[in-house]
PyMOL Python script that loads the backbone (N, CA, C, O; Angstrom):
from pymol import cmd

cmd.read_pdbstr("""\
ATOM      1  N   MET A   1       5.869   3.051  10.205  1.00  0.00           N
ATOM      2  CA  MET A   1       5.168   2.665   9.391  1.00  0.00           C
ATOM      3  C   MET A   1       4.944   1.458   9.200  1.00  0.00           C
ATOM      4  O   MET A   1       5.824   0.793   8.654  1.00  0.00           O
ATOM      5  N   THR A   2       3.540   0.757   9.650  1.00  0.00           N
ATOM      6  CA  THR A   2       3.207  -0.197  10.027  1.00  0.00           C
ATOM      7  C   THR A   2       3.151  -1.263   8.810  1.00  0.00           C
ATOM      8  O   THR A   2       3.298  -0.959   7.626  1.00  0.00           O
ATOM      9  N   ARG A   3       2.896  -2.648   9.339  1.00  0.00           N
ATOM     10  CA  ARG A   3       2.312  -3.607   8.108  1.00  0.00           C
ATOM     11  C   ARG A   3       1.363  -3.385   7.193  1.00  0.00           C
ATOM     12  O   ARG A   3       1.490  -3.568   5.983  1.00  0.00           O
ATOM     13  N   ARG A   4       0.289  -2.942   7.824  1.00  0.00           N
ATOM     14  CA  ARG A   4      -0.868  -2.903   7.539  1.00  0.00           C
ATOM     15  C   ARG A   4      -0.568  -1.746   6.592  1.00  0.00           C
ATOM     16  O   ARG A   4      -0.660  -1.959   5.383  1.00  0.00           O
ATOM     17  N   THR A   5      -0.205  -0.501   7.052  1.00  0.00           N
ATOM     18  CA  THR A   5       0.225   0.898   5.758  1.00  0.00           C
ATOM     19  C   THR A   5       0.587   0.322   4.478  1.00  0.00           C
ATOM     20  O   THR A   5      -0.103   0.398   3.461  1.00  0.00           O
ATOM     21  N   LEU A   6       2.049  -0.433   4.615  1.00  0.00           N
ATOM     22  CA  LEU A   6       2.796  -1.237   3.791  1.00  0.00           C
ATOM     23  C   LEU A   6       1.786  -1.935   2.789  1.00  0.00           C
ATOM     24  O   LEU A   6       1.740  -1.559   1.618  1.00  0.00           O
ATOM     25  N   ARG A   7       1.056  -2.856   3.216  1.00  0.00           N
ATOM     26  CA  ARG A   7       0.342  -3.459   2.714  1.00  0.00           C
ATOM     27  C   ARG A   7      -0.436  -2.759   1.335  1.00  0.00           C
ATOM     28  O   ARG A   7      -0.466  -2.850   0.108  1.00  0.00           O
ATOM     29  N   SER A   8      -1.067  -1.959   2.538  1.00  0.00           N
ATOM     30  CA  SER A   8      -2.453  -1.008   1.832  1.00  0.00           C
ATOM     31  C   SER A   8      -1.798  -0.559   0.722  1.00  0.00           C
ATOM     32  O   SER A   8      -2.295  -0.862  -0.362  1.00  0.00           O
ATOM     33  N   LEU A   9      -0.259   0.446   0.748  1.00  0.00           N
ATOM     34  CA  LEU A   9       0.563   0.960  -0.349  1.00  0.00           C
ATOM     35  C   LEU A   9       0.584   0.027  -1.398  1.00  0.00           C
ATOM     36  O   LEU A   9      -0.067   0.079  -2.442  1.00  0.00           O
ATOM     37  N   TRP A  10       1.478  -0.929  -0.996  1.00  0.00           N
ATOM     38  CA  TRP A  10       1.483  -1.878  -2.157  1.00  0.00           C
ATOM     39  C   TRP A  10      -0.034  -2.433  -3.203  1.00  0.00           C
ATOM     40  O   TRP A  10      -0.037  -2.284  -4.425  1.00  0.00           O
ATOM     41  N   SER A  11      -1.017  -2.956  -2.565  1.00  0.00           N
ATOM     42  CA  SER A  11      -2.043  -3.135  -2.606  1.00  0.00           C
ATOM     43  C   SER A  11      -2.879  -2.085  -3.622  1.00  0.00           C
ATOM     44  O   SER A  11      -3.709  -2.445  -4.456  1.00  0.00           O
ATOM     45  N   GLN A  12      -2.528  -0.927  -3.396  1.00  0.00           N
ATOM     46  CA  GLN A  12      -2.741   0.115  -4.273  1.00  0.00           C
ATOM     47  C   GLN A  12      -1.839   0.283  -5.061  1.00  0.00           C
ATOM     48  O   GLN A  12      -2.344   0.273  -6.183  1.00  0.00           O
ATOM     49  N   TYR A  13      -1.051   0.395  -5.103  1.00  0.00           N
ATOM     50  CA  TYR A  13      -0.122   0.905  -5.967  1.00  0.00           C
ATOM     51  C   TYR A  13      -0.369  -0.490  -7.177  1.00  0.00           C
ATOM     52  O   TYR A  13      -0.328  -0.251  -8.384  1.00  0.00           O
ATOM     53  N   PHE A  14      -0.599  -1.794  -6.688  1.00  0.00           N
ATOM     54  CA  PHE A  14      -0.459  -2.664  -7.883  1.00  0.00           C
ATOM     55  C   PHE A  14      -1.886  -2.498  -8.595  1.00  0.00           C
ATOM     56  O   PHE A  14      -2.125  -2.613  -9.797  1.00  0.00           O
ATOM     57  N   ARG A  15      -2.565  -2.271  -7.800  1.00  0.00           N
ATOM     58  CA  ARG A  15      -4.491  -1.873  -8.658  1.00  0.00           C
ATOM     59  C   ARG A  15      -4.247  -0.956  -9.364  1.00  0.00           C
ATOM     60  O   ARG A  15      -4.737  -1.122 -10.481  1.00  0.00           O
ATOM     61  N   VAL A  16      -3.411   0.471  -9.189  1.00  0.00           N
ATOM     62  CA  VAL A  16      -3.359   1.608  -9.878  1.00  0.00           C
ATOM     63  C   VAL A  16      -2.300   0.653 -11.550  1.00  0.00           C
ATOM     64  O   VAL A  16      -2.501   0.626 -12.764  1.00  0.00           O
ATOM     65  N   SER A  17      -1.498   0.197 -10.851  1.00  0.00           N
ATOM     66  CA  SER A  17      -0.612  -0.274 -12.310  1.00  0.00           C
ATOM     67  C   SER A  17      -1.250  -1.121 -12.700  1.00  0.00           C
ATOM     68  O   SER A  17      -0.519  -1.606 -13.564  1.00  0.00           O
ATOM     69  N   LYS A  18      -2.150  -1.692 -12.688  1.00  0.00           N
ATOM     70  CA  LYS A  18      -3.088  -3.114 -13.353  1.00  0.00           C
ATOM     71  C   LYS A  18      -4.243  -1.768 -14.272  1.00  0.00           C
ATOM     72  O   LYS A  18      -4.493  -2.069 -15.439  1.00  0.00           O
ATOM     73  N   ARG A  19      -4.648  -0.896 -13.938  1.00  0.00           N
ATOM     74  CA  ARG A  19      -5.365  -0.406 -14.036  1.00  0.00           C
ATOM     75  C   ARG A  19      -4.915   0.933 -15.837  1.00  0.00           C
ATOM     76  O   ARG A  19      -5.470   1.415 -16.825  1.00  0.00           O
ATOM     77  N   LEU A  20      -3.426   0.882 -15.050  1.00  0.00           N
ATOM     78  CA  LEU A  20      -2.785   1.830 -16.314  1.00  0.00           C
ATOM     79  C   LEU A  20      -2.808   1.041 -17.313  1.00  0.00           C
ATOM     80  O   LEU A  20      -2.953   1.685 -18.352  1.00  0.00           O
ATOM     81  N   ALA A  21      -2.695  -0.608 -17.559  1.00  0.00           N
ATOM     82  CA  ALA A  21      -2.444  -1.457 -18.869  1.00  0.00           C
ATOM     83  C   ALA A  21      -3.595  -1.593 -19.186  1.00  0.00           C
ATOM     84  O   ALA A  21      -3.748  -2.083 -20.305  1.00  0.00           O
ATOM     85  N   GLU A  22      -4.372  -1.379 -18.705  1.00  0.00           N
ATOM     86  CA  GLU A  22      -5.789  -1.409 -19.700  1.00  0.00           C
ATOM     87  C   GLU A  22      -5.664  -0.704 -20.766  1.00  0.00           C
ATOM     88  O   GLU A  22      -4.882   0.246 -20.723  1.00  0.00           O
ATOM     89  N   ALA A  23      -6.191  -0.903 -21.644  1.00  0.00           N
ATOM     90  CA  ALA A  23      -5.652  -0.097 -22.621  1.00  0.00           C
ATOM     91  C   ALA A  23      -7.347   0.979 -22.609  1.00  0.00           C
ATOM     92  O   ALA A  23      -7.150   2.194 -22.593  1.00  0.00           O
ATOM     93  N   ASP A  24      -8.234   0.706 -22.614  1.00  0.00           N
ATOM     94  CA  ASP A  24      -9.834   1.773 -22.665  1.00  0.00           C
ATOM     95  C   ASP A  24     -10.044   2.756 -21.565  1.00  0.00           C
ATOM     96  O   ASP A  24     -10.944   2.651 -20.731  1.00  0.00           O
ATOM     97  N   MET A  25      -9.044   3.850 -21.615  1.00  0.00           N
ATOM     98  CA  MET A  25      -8.772   4.464 -20.660  1.00  0.00           C
ATOM     99  C   MET A  25      -8.620   5.911 -21.356  1.00  0.00           C
ATOM    100  O   MET A  25      -7.652   6.271 -22.026  1.00  0.00           O
ATOM    101  N   SER A  26      -9.946   6.779 -21.016  1.00  0.00           N
ATOM    102  CA  SER A  26      -9.503   8.326 -21.664  1.00  0.00           C
ATOM    103  C   SER A  26      -7.625   9.227 -21.351  1.00  0.00           C
ATOM    104  O   SER A  26      -6.899   8.896 -20.413  1.00  0.00           O
ATOM    105  N   SER A  27      -7.415   9.840 -21.933  1.00  0.00           N
ATOM    106  CA  SER A  27      -6.499  10.661 -21.687  1.00  0.00           C
ATOM    107  C   SER A  27      -6.361  11.158 -19.861  1.00  0.00           C
ATOM    108  O   SER A  27      -5.505  11.045 -18.984  1.00  0.00           O
ATOM    109  N   ASP A  28      -7.452  11.618 -19.953  1.00  0.00           N
ATOM    110  CA  ASP A  28      -7.263  12.587 -18.073  1.00  0.00           C
ATOM    111  C   ASP A  28      -7.510  11.219 -17.143  1.00  0.00           C
ATOM    112  O   ASP A  28      -7.387  11.178 -15.919  1.00  0.00           O
ATOM    113  N   GLU A  29      -7.855  10.208 -17.939  1.00  0.00           N
ATOM    114  CA  GLU A  29      -8.132   9.191 -16.887  1.00  0.00           C
ATOM    115  C   GLU A  29      -6.547   8.491 -16.231  1.00  0.00           C
ATOM    116  O   GLU A  29      -6.243   8.333 -15.049  1.00  0.00           O
ATOM    117  N   ARG A  30      -5.692   8.152 -17.538  1.00  0.00           N
ATOM    118  CA  ARG A  30      -4.613   8.054 -17.673  1.00  0.00           C
ATOM    119  C   ARG A  30      -3.409   8.695 -17.004  1.00  0.00           C
ATOM    120  O   ARG A  30      -2.435   8.200 -16.437  1.00  0.00           O
ATOM    121  N   ARG A  31      -3.833  10.145 -17.282  1.00  0.00           N
ATOM    122  CA  ARG A  31      -2.944  11.151 -16.604  1.00  0.00           C
ATOM    123  C   ARG A  31      -3.328  10.913 -15.150  1.00  0.00           C
ATOM    124  O   ARG A  31      -2.344  10.865 -14.411  1.00  0.00           O
ATOM    125  N   GLN A  32      -4.344  10.772 -14.628  1.00  0.00           N
ATOM    126  CA  GLN A  32      -4.579  11.044 -13.066  1.00  0.00           C
ATOM    127  C   GLN A  32      -4.227   9.530 -12.762  1.00  0.00           C
ATOM    128  O   GLN A  32      -3.783   9.475 -11.615  1.00  0.00           O
ATOM    129  N   ALA A  33      -4.256   8.343 -13.328  1.00  0.00           N
ATOM    130  CA  ALA A  33      -3.762   7.008 -12.877  1.00  0.00           C
ATOM    131  C   ALA A  33      -2.265   7.134 -13.068  1.00  0.00           C
ATOM    132  O   ALA A  33      -1.721   6.340 -12.301  1.00  0.00           O
ATOM    133  N   GLU A  34      -1.533   7.695 -13.658  1.00  0.00           N
ATOM    134  CA  GLU A  34      -0.010   8.322 -13.690  1.00  0.00           C
ATOM    135  C   GLU A  34       0.021   9.131 -12.889  1.00  0.00           C
ATOM    136  O   GLU A  34       1.024   9.779 -13.189  1.00  0.00           O
ATOM    137  N   ARG A  35      -0.478   9.638 -11.888  1.00  0.00           N
ATOM    138  CA  ARG A  35      -0.262  10.722 -11.348  1.00  0.00           C
ATOM    139  C   ARG A  35      -0.080   9.764 -10.138  1.00  0.00           C
ATOM    140  O   ARG A  35       0.975   9.504  -9.560  1.00  0.00           O
ATOM    141  N   GLU A  36      -1.203   9.340  -9.903  1.00  0.00           N
ATOM    142  CA  GLU A  36      -1.379   8.327  -8.272  1.00  0.00           C
ATOM    143  C   GLU A  36      -0.013   7.247  -8.495  1.00  0.00           C
ATOM    144  O   GLU A  36       0.853   7.453  -7.645  1.00  0.00           O
ATOM    145  N   ALA A  37       0.212   6.516  -9.148  1.00  0.00           N
ATOM    146  CA  ALA A  37       1.524   5.870  -9.469  1.00  0.00           C
ATOM    147  C   ALA A  37       2.464   6.507  -8.866  1.00  0.00           C
ATOM    148  O   ALA A  37       3.030   6.089  -7.856  1.00  0.00           O
ATOM    149  N   ARG A  38       2.718   7.617  -9.463  1.00  0.00           N
ATOM    150  CA  ARG A  38       3.982   8.180  -8.958  1.00  0.00           C
ATOM    151  C   ARG A  38       3.914   8.300  -7.635  1.00  0.00           C
ATOM    152  O   ARG A  38       4.853   8.039  -6.882  1.00  0.00           O
ATOM    153  N   GLY A  39       2.507   8.805  -7.188  1.00  0.00           N
ATOM    154  CA  GLY A  39       3.205   9.100  -5.492  1.00  0.00           C
ATOM    155  C   GLY A  39       3.229   8.316  -4.736  1.00  0.00           C
ATOM    156  O   GLY A  39       3.730   8.452  -3.620  1.00  0.00           O
ATOM    157  N   LEU A  40       2.666   7.257  -5.187  1.00  0.00           N
ATOM    158  CA  LEU A  40       2.530   5.712  -4.331  1.00  0.00           C
ATOM    159  C   LEU A  40       3.740   4.963  -4.178  1.00  0.00           C
ATOM    160  O   LEU A  40       4.088   4.272  -3.221  1.00  0.00           O
ATOM    161  N   ARG A  41       4.602   5.305  -5.745  1.00  0.00           N
ATOM    162  CA  ARG A  41       5.444   4.510  -5.551  1.00  0.00           C
ATOM    163  C   ARG A  41       6.450   5.712  -4.707  1.00  0.00           C
ATOM    164  O   ARG A  41       6.909   5.249  -3.662  1.00  0.00           O
ATOM    165  N   ASP A  42       6.714   6.650  -4.891  1.00  0.00           N
ATOM    166  CA  ASP A  42       7.466   7.659  -4.323  1.00  0.00           C
ATOM    167  C   ASP A  42       7.539   7.360  -2.506  1.00  0.00           C
ATOM    168  O   ASP A  42       8.557   7.338  -1.815  1.00  0.00           O
ATOM    169  N   ARG A  43       6.424   7.198  -2.162  1.00  0.00           N
ATOM    170  CA  ARG A  43       6.149   6.942  -0.487  1.00  0.00           C
ATOM    171  C   ARG A  43       6.213   5.586  -0.668  1.00  0.00           C
ATOM    172  O   ARG A  43       5.625   5.255   0.361  1.00  0.00           O
ATOM    173  N   LEU A  44       6.505   4.495  -1.242  1.00  0.00           N
ATOM    174  CA  LEU A  44       6.919   3.557  -1.153  1.00  0.00           C
ATOM    175  C   LEU A  44       8.835   3.269  -1.162  1.00  0.00           C
ATOM    176  O   LEU A  44       9.444   2.439  -0.487  1.00  0.00           O
ATOM    177  N   VAL A  45       9.279   4.035  -1.929  1.00  0.00           N
ATOM    178  CA  VAL A  45      10.515   4.660  -2.000  1.00  0.00           C
ATOM    179  C   VAL A  45      11.054   4.688  -0.592  1.00  0.00           C
ATOM    180  O   VAL A  45      11.655   3.974   0.210  1.00  0.00           O
ATOM    181  N   VAL A  46      10.501   5.942  -0.718  1.00  0.00           N
ATOM    182  CA  VAL A  46      11.194   6.668   0.829  1.00  0.00           C
ATOM    183  C   VAL A  46      11.030   5.674   2.514  1.00  0.00           C
ATOM    184  O   VAL A  46      11.568   5.631   3.621  1.00  0.00           O
ATOM    185  N   ASN A  47      10.068   5.099   1.847  1.00  0.00           N
ATOM    186  CA  ASN A  47       9.571   4.147   3.699  1.00  0.00           C
ATOM    187  C   ASN A  47      11.043   3.041   3.500  1.00  0.00           C
ATOM    188  O   ASN A  47      11.733   2.908   4.510  1.00  0.00           O
ATOM    189  N   TYR A  48      11.428   2.376   2.373  1.00  0.00           N
ATOM    190  CA  TYR A  48      12.275   1.391   1.857  1.00  0.00           C
ATOM    191  C   TYR A  48      13.501   2.021   2.108  1.00  0.00           C
ATOM    192  O   TYR A  48      14.373   1.336   2.643  1.00  0.00           O
ATOM    193  N   SER A  49      13.777   3.353   1.790  1.00  0.00           N
ATOM    194  CA  SER A  49      15.188   3.872   2.227  1.00  0.00           C
ATOM    195  C   SER A  49      16.234   3.389   2.732  1.00  0.00           C
ATOM    196  O   SER A  49      17.329   3.039   2.291  1.00  0.00           O
ATOM    197  N   PRO A  50      15.571   3.428   4.071  1.00  0.00           N
ATOM    198  CA  PRO A  50      16.486   3.082   5.216  1.00  0.00           C
ATOM    199  C   PRO A  50      16.688   1.677   5.277  1.00  0.00           C
ATOM    200  O   PRO A  50      17.492   1.350   6.150  1.00  0.00           O
ATOM    201  N   LEU A  51      16.250   0.842   4.680  1.00  0.00           N
ATOM    202  CA  LEU A  51      16.981  -0.851   4.655  1.00  0.00           C
ATOM    203  C   LEU A  51      17.586  -0.431   3.469  1.00  0.00           C
ATOM    204  O   LEU A  51      18.709  -0.846   3.753  1.00  0.00           O
ATOM    205  N   VAL A  52      17.689  -0.064   2.654  1.00  0.00           N
ATOM    206  CA  VAL A  52      18.657  -0.142   1.212  1.00  0.00           C
ATOM    207  C   VAL A  52      19.727   0.632   1.436  1.00  0.00           C
ATOM    208  O   VAL A  52      20.750   0.452   0.776  1.00  0.00           O
ATOM    209  N   LYS A  53      19.627   1.873   2.661  1.00  0.00           N
ATOM    210  CA  LYS A  53      20.958   2.503   3.120  1.00  0.00           C
ATOM    211  C   LYS A  53      21.480   1.257   4.046  1.00  0.00           C
ATOM    212  O   LYS A  53      22.614   0.824   3.839  1.00  0.00           O
ATOM    213  N   TYR A  54      20.845   0.809   4.834  1.00  0.00           N
ATOM    214  CA  TYR A  54      21.906  -0.338   6.059  1.00  0.00           C
ATOM    215  C   TYR A  54      22.012  -1.672   5.075  1.00  0.00           C
ATOM    216  O   TYR A  54      22.978  -2.370   5.385  1.00  0.00           O
ATOM    217  N   VAL A  55      21.405  -2.073   4.201  1.00  0.00           N
ATOM    218  CA  VAL A  55      22.154  -3.574   3.366  1.00  0.00           C
ATOM    219  C   VAL A  55      23.475  -2.634   2.293  1.00  0.00           C
ATOM    220  O   VAL A  55      24.599  -3.093   2.088  1.00  0.00           O
ATOM    221  N   ALA A  56      23.047  -1.486   1.822  1.00  0.00           N
ATOM    222  CA  ALA A  56      24.296  -1.127   1.029  1.00  0.00           C
ATOM    223  C   ALA A  56      25.587  -0.666   2.347  1.00  0.00           C
ATOM    224  O   ALA A  56      26.798  -0.866   2.251  1.00  0.00           O
ATOM    225  N   GLY A  57      25.038  -0.183   3.222  1.00  0.00           N
ATOM    226  CA  GLY A  57      26.492  -0.021   4.031  1.00  0.00           C
ATOM    227  C   GLY A  57      27.037  -1.569   4.441  1.00  0.00           C
ATOM    228  O   GLY A  57      28.248  -1.598   4.661  1.00  0.00           O
ATOM    229  N   ARG A  58      26.590  -2.388   4.528  1.00  0.00           N
ATOM    230  CA  ARG A  58      26.462  -3.772   4.950  1.00  0.00           C
ATOM    231  C   ARG A  58      27.586  -4.246   3.706  1.00  0.00           C
ATOM    232  O   ARG A  58      28.775  -4.540   3.834  1.00  0.00           O
ATOM    233  N   ILE A  59      26.678  -4.197   2.378  1.00  0.00           N
ATOM    234  CA  ILE A  59      27.380  -4.872   1.610  1.00  0.00           C
ATOM    235  C   ILE A  59      28.981  -3.869   1.043  1.00  0.00           C
ATOM    236  O   ILE A  59      29.896  -4.341   0.368  1.00  0.00           O
ATOM    237  N   SER A  60      28.919  -2.893   1.406  1.00  0.00           N
ATOM    238  CA  SER A  60      30.372  -1.818   1.038  1.00  0.00           C
ATOM    239  C   SER A  60      31.001  -2.366   2.181  1.00  0.00           C
ATOM    240  O   SER A  60      32.125  -1.983   1.856  1.00  0.00           O
ATOM    241  N   GLY A  61      31.258  -3.147   3.617  1.00  0.00           N
ATOM    242  CA  GLY A  61      31.682  -3.279   4.398  1.00  0.00           C
ATOM    243  C   GLY A  61      32.755  -4.330   4.386  1.00  0.00           C
ATOM    244  O   GLY A  61      33.896  -4.584   4.772  1.00  0.00           O
ATOM    245  N   ARG A  62      31.414  -4.932   3.517  1.00  0.00           N
ATOM    246  CA  ARG A  62      32.377  -6.355   3.374  1.00  0.00           C
ATOM    247  C   ARG A  62      33.267  -6.342   2.139  1.00  0.00           C
ATOM    248  O   ARG A  62      34.161  -7.188   2.129  1.00  0.00           O
ATOM    249  N   MET A  63      33.174  -5.548   1.132  1.00  0.00           N
ATOM    250  CA  MET A  63      33.309  -5.803  -0.171  1.00  0.00           C
ATOM    251  C   MET A  63      35.263  -4.911   0.379  1.00  0.00           C
ATOM    252  O   MET A  63      36.389  -5.266   0.029  1.00  0.00           O
ATOM    253  N   ALA A  64      34.782  -3.627   1.396  1.00  0.00           N
ATOM    254  CA  ALA A  64      36.549  -2.820   1.753  1.00  0.00           C
ATOM    255  C   ALA A  64      37.133  -3.952   2.588  1.00  0.00           C
ATOM    256  O   ALA A  64      38.360  -3.931   2.494  1.00  0.00           O
ATOM    257  N   GLY A  65      36.657  -5.009   3.433  1.00  0.00           N
ATOM    258  CA  GLY A  65      37.669  -5.174   3.899  1.00  0.00           C
ATOM    259  C   GLY A  65      37.456  -6.870   4.323  1.00  0.00           C
ATOM    260  O   GLY A  65      38.364  -7.485   4.882  1.00  0.00           O
TER     261      GLY A  65
END
""", "prot")
cmd.dss("prot")
cmd.show_as("cartoon", "prot")
cmd.util.cbc("prot")
cmd.orient("prot")
């Protein structure tokens, strides 16, 4: 995934999160925004999981020996 794509995902996620913080939404709009935020968050988690695995492996290697 490119930097531009990641930046776009983060921008979309923050935009939806900000929209969720607003109190003047109908229940349908809120449900749609929550669904959108969940999907964006899942895409970000999947994207960063190799980095997390790498860092966790490095840390566990230092702790073991």
